[in-house]
C-alpha positions as CSV (number, residue, x, y, z in Angstrom):
1,M,0.0,0.0,0.0
2,I,1.0,3.6,-0.4
3,I,0.6,5.9,2.6
4,A,1.1,9.7,2.6
5,N,-0.1,12.9,4.2
6,T,-2.4,15.4,2.5
7,L,-0.6,18.7,2.0
8,A,-3.6,20.9,2.9
9,D,-4.3,19.4,6.3
10,G,-1.7,16.8,7.1
11,F,-4.2,13.9,7.4
12,V,-2.9,10.3,6.7
13,V,-4.2,9.0,3.4
14,F,-3.9,5.9,1.3
15,L,-3.7,5.7,-2.5
16,T,-6.7,3.9,-4.1
17,E,-6.8,1.8,-7.3
18,A,-8.3,4.9,-9.1
19,H,-5.2,6.9,-7.9
20,S,-7.3,9.1,-5.6
21,W,-6.7,9.4,-1.9
22,T,-8.7,8.1,1.0
23,N,-8.3,8.1,4.8
24,D,-9.9,4.7,4.9
25,I,-7.2,1.9,4.8
26,T,-9.9,-0.6,3.6
27,K,-10.3,1.5,0.4
28,G,-6.5,1.7,-0.4
29,A,-5.0,-0.2,-3.2
30,V,-3.0,-3.3,-2.3
31,A,0.0,-4.1,-4.5
32,E,0.6,-7.8,-4.9
33,T,3.6,-7.6,-7.2
34,D,6.6,-5.5,-7.5
35,E,5.3,-4.1,-10.8
36,Q,2.0,-3.1,-9.1
37,A,3.9,-1.5,-6.2
38,E,6.0,0.5,-8.6
39,S,3.0,1.7,-10.6
40,L,1.2,2.8,-7.4
41,L,4.4,4.6,-6.2
42,T,4.7,6.4,-9.5
43,A,1.1,7.7,-9.3
44,A,1.7,8.8,-5.7
45,K,4.9,10.6,-6.6
46,Q,2.9,12.5,-9.4
47,A,0.4,13.6,-6.7
48,E,3.3,14.8,-4.6
49,Q,4.6,16.8,-7.6
50,T,1.3,18.6,-7.9
51,N,1.2,19.3,-4.1
52,V,-1.7,17.0,-3.3
53,V,0.2,14.9,-0.8
54,I,3.6,14.8,0.8
55,D,6.0,12.0,1.5
56,P,4.2,9.1,-0.2
57,Y,5.8,5.7,0.3
58,L,5.1,2.0,0.2
59,I,4.2,0.2,3.4
60,P,4.0,-3.5,4.0
61,I,0.7,-4.9,5.4
62,N,-0.8,-8.2,6.5
63,I,-4.4,-9.1,5.9
64,E,-5.8,-10.8,9.0
65,D,-9.5,-11.7,9.2
66,G,-10.1,-9.5,6.2
67,L,-8.5,-6.5,7.9
68,R,-5.5,-4.6,6.6
69,K,-2.8,-4.1,9.2
70,P,0.4,-2.3,8.6
71,T,3.3,-4.5,9.8
72,E,5.4,-1.6,11.0
73,Y,4.3,0.0,14.3
74,R,4.7,3.6,13.0
75,E,2.4,2.9,10.1
76,Y,0.0,1.0,12.3
77,I,-0.4,4.1,14.5
78,R,-0.7,6.4,11.5
79,A,-3.4,4.2,10.1
80,T,-5.4,3.5,13.3
81,G,-4.7,6.5,15.5
82,P,-3.1,7.1,18.9
83,T,-2.4,4.2,21.1
84,V,-3.4,6.1,24.3
85,P,-6.7,7.7,25.1
86,I,-6.9,11.4,24.1
87,P,-8.2,13.6,27.0
88,S,-11.5,15.3,26.3
């Protein structure tokens, strides 16, 4: 998958199959081959060049019980939110 931040507000987003951006990890495109990953990364870098997103990069994920879970802790937090309760 490709993860990035939107330039306008800094939100975490994922690249979709249609090369648009979503904050819903379940709607992000999953690359199953190196060629697919390279194609997604190329599209993401084009969006970076037009100032839509910043710092797009590939992240590895596991699919467990139908849920997409980033394998790296940093990306897991970015995808799911803080690991501690936020005071109200």
